[in-house]
C-alpha positions as protocol buffer text, in pm:
chain_id: "A"
residue {
  index: 1
  type: MET
  ca { x: 9315 y: 14854 z: -1246 }
}
residue {
  index: 2
  type: ILE
  ca { x: 9376 y: 14720 z: -893 }
}
residue {
  index: 3
  type: ILE
  ca { x: 9137 y: 14865 z: -608 }
}
residue {
  index: 4
  type: THR
  ca { x: 9327 y: 14879 z: -288 }
}
residue {
  index: 5
  type: ARG
  ca { x: 9214 y: 14944 z: 69 }
}
residue {
  index: 6
  type: ARG
  ca { x: 9299 y: 15297 z: 33 }
}
residue {
  index: 7
  type: ASN
  ca { x: 9099 y: 15363 z: -300 }
}
residue {
  index: 8
  type: VAL
  ca { x: 8799 y: 15223 z: -126 }
}
residue {
  index: 9
  type: ALA
  ca { x: 8845 y: 15408 z: 175 }
}
residue {
  index: 10
  type: GLU
  ca { x: 8921 y: 15716 z: -20 }
}
residue {
  index: 11
  type: LYS
  ca { x: 8618 y: 15656 z: -211 }
}
residue {
  index: 12
  type: LEU
  ca { x: 8411 y: 15644 z: 159 }
}
residue {
  index: 13
  type: THR
  ca { x: 8572 y: 15940 z: 275 }
}
residue {
  index: 14
  type: ASP
  ca { x: 8448 y: 16133 z: -28 }
}
residue {
  index: 15
  type: TYR
  ca { x: 8097 y: 16024 z: 16 }
}
residue {
  index: 16
  type: LEU
  ca { x: 8111 y: 16142 z: 348 }
}
residue {
  index: 17
  type: TYR
  ca { x: 8237 y: 16487 z: 304 }
}
residue {
  index: 18
  type: ARG
  ca { x: 7971 y: 16482 z: 45 }
}
residue {
  index: 19
  type: HIS
  ca { x: 8228 y: 16557 z: -231 }
}
residue {
  index: 20
  type: ILE
  ca { x: 8055 y: 16265 z: -448 }
}
residue {
  index: 21
  type: THR
  ca { x: 7678 y: 16135 z: -396 }
}
residue {
  index: 22
  type: SER
  ca { x: 7556 y: 15799 z: -330 }
}
residue {
  index: 23
  type: GLU
  ca { x: 7461 y: 15736 z: -705 }
}
residue {
  index: 24
  type: GLU
  ca { x: 7827 y: 15835 z: -749 }
}
residue {
  index: 25
  type: MET
  ca { x: 7988 y: 15610 z: -504 }
}
residue {
  index: 26
  type: THR
  ca { x: 7731 y: 15309 z: -613 }
}
residue {
  index: 27
  type: GLU
  ca { x: 7817 y: 15376 z: -1008 }
}
residue {
  index: 28
  type: TRP
  ca { x: 8242 y: 15314 z: -909 }
}
residue {
  index: 29
  type: ALA
  ca { x: 8151 y: 15023 z: -689 }
}
residue {
  index: 30
  type: GLU
  ca { x: 7964 y: 14864 z: -963 }
}
residue {
  index: 31
  type: SER
  ca { x: 8205 y: 14943 z: -1217 }
}
residue {
  index: 32
  type: ALA
  ca { x: 8481 y: 14826 z: -994 }
}
residue {
  index: 33
  type: MET
  ca { x: 8300 y: 14477 z: -936 }
}
residue {
  index: 34
  type: MET
  ca { x: 8296 y: 14416 z: -1289 }
}
residue {
  index: 35
  type: GLU
  ca { x: 8594 y: 14579 z: -1429 }
}
residue {
  index: 36
  type: ALA
  ca { x: 8854 y: 14595 z: -1157 }
}
residue {
  index: 37
  type: ASP
  ca { x: 9108 y: 14366 z: -978 }
}
residue {
  index: 38
  type: PHE
  ca { x: 9125 y: 14352 z: -575 }
}
residue {
  index: 39
  type: GLU
  ca { x: 9408 y: 14406 z: -416 }
}
residue {
  index: 40
  type: ASN
  ca { x: 9512 y: 14016 z: -280 }
}
residue {
  index: 41
  type: LEU
  ca { x: 9631 y: 14098 z: 43 }
}
residue {
  index: 42
  type: HIS
  ca { x: 9300 y: 14237 z: 167 }
}
residue {
  index: 43
  type: PHE
  ca { x: 9055 y: 14066 z: -105 }
}
residue {
  index: 44
  type: GLU
  ca { x: 8766 y: 13944 z: 86 }
}
residue {
  index: 45
  type: VAL
  ca { x: 8747 y: 14256 z: 278 }
}
residue {
  index: 46
  type: ILE
  ca { x: 8767 y: 14473 z: -13 }
}
residue {
  index: 47
  type: ARG
  ca { x: 8526 y: 14293 z: -228 }
}
residue {
  index: 48
  type: ASP
  ca { x: 8266 y: 14267 z: 25 }
}
residue {
  index: 49
  type: ILE
  ca { x: 8283 y: 14624 z: 107 }
}
residue {
  index: 50
  type: VAL
  ca { x: 8288 y: 14747 z: -268 }
}
residue {
  index: 51
  type: ALA
  ca { x: 7993 y: 14532 z: -328 }
}
residue {
  index: 52
  type: ARG
  ca { x: 7796 y: 14652 z: -43 }
}
residue {
  index: 53
  type: MET
  ca { x: 7867 y: 15019 z: -133 }
}
residue {
  index: 54
  type: GLY
  ca { x: 7706 y: 14905 z: -524 }
}
residue {
  index: 55
  type: LEU
  ca { x: 7390 y: 14854 z: -305 }
}
residue {
  index: 56
  type: ALA
  ca { x: 7389 y: 15218 z: -165 }
}
residue {
  index: 57
  type: ASP
  ca { x: 7128 y: 15383 z: -383 }
}
residue {
  index: 58
  type: VAL
  ca { x: 6877 y: 15100 z: -314 }
}
residue {
  index: 59
  type: ARG
  ca { x: 6667 y: 15207 z: -45 }
}
residue {
  index: 60
  type: ALA
  ca { x: 6645 y: 14891 z: 152 }
}
residue {
  index: 61
  type: PHE
  ca { x: 7042 y: 14875 z: 123 }
}
residue {
  index: 62
  type: GLY
  ca { x: 7119 y: 15223 z: 182 }
}
residue {
  index: 63
  type: ILE
  ca { x: 7407 y: 15323 z: 375 }
}
residue {
  index: 64
  type: THR
  ca { x: 7447 y: 15474 z: 700 }
}
residue {
  index: 65
  type: TRP
  ca { x: 7729 y: 15652 z: 935 }
}
residue {
  index: 66
  type: GLU
  ca { x: 7782 y: 15322 z: 1121 }
}
residue {
  index: 67
  type: ASP
  ca { x: 7826 y: 15139 z: 776 }
}
residue {
  index: 68
  type: CYS
  ca { x: 8077 y: 15358 z: 680 }
}
residue {
  index: 69
  type: GLU
  ca { x: 8257 y: 15356 z: 1011 }
}
residue {
  index: 70
  type: ASP
  ca { x: 8264 y: 14973 z: 1015 }
}
residue {
  index: 71
  type: PHE
  ca { x: 8376 y: 14967 z: 647 }
}
residue {
  index: 72
  type: LEU
  ca { x: 8642 y: 15197 z: 743 }
}
residue {
  index: 73
  type: SER
  ca { x: 8735 y: 15017 z: 1058 }
}
residue {
  index: 74
  type: ARG
  ca { x: 8765 y: 14712 z: 847 }
}
residue {
  index: 75
  type: LEU
  ca { x: 8982 y: 14826 z: 591 }
}
residue {
  index: 76
  type: GLY
  ca { x: 9229 y: 14975 z: 889 }
}
residue {
  index: 77
  type: TYR
  ca { x: 9111 y: 15285 z: 918 }
}
residue {
  index: 78
  type: ARG
  ca { x: 8963 y: 15489 z: 1234 }
}
residue {
  index: 79
  type: VAL
  ca { x: 8713 y: 15738 z: 1222 }
}
residue {
  index: 80
  type: SER
  ca { x: 8707 y: 16074 z: 1386 }
}
residue {
  index: 81
  type: ILE
  ca { x: 8518 y: 16370 z: 1387 }
}
residue {
  index: 82
  type: THR
  ca { x: 8505 y: 16725 z: 1437 }
}
residue {
  index: 83
  type: VAL
  ca { x: 8158 y: 16935 z: 1487 }
}
residue {
  index: 84
  type: LEU
  ca { x: 8255 y: 17323 z: 1509 }
}
residue {
  index: 85
  type: GLU
  ca { x: 7965 y: 17616 z: 1589 }
}
residue {
  index: 86
  type: ALA
  ca { x: 7863 y: 17781 z: 1287 }
}
residue {
  index: 87
  type: GLU
  ca { x: 7936 y: 18164 z: 1270 }
}
residue {
  index: 88
  type: ALA
  ca { x: 7647 y: 18392 z: 1302 }
}
residue {
  index: 89
  type: ALA
  ca { x: 7527 y: 18500 z: 958 }
}
């Protein structure tokens, strides 16, 4: 399987939206590092980010919001958030 910028961006986005846990993101990244090939055009960026994602479950190397924003920027994406007031229960 070839890992593309889009694949990595989708995985980071899934993590930010809490669709996956940091452990699931880490497992995906570790598997990608061992078994997948990376898109040639963006090989170094993808490899570096996926390697860092593979350390997300280690306390000293946890991934912050700023890290995700930087990773997505390096992959060619822009992060935008929307904050909405919660409805009263």
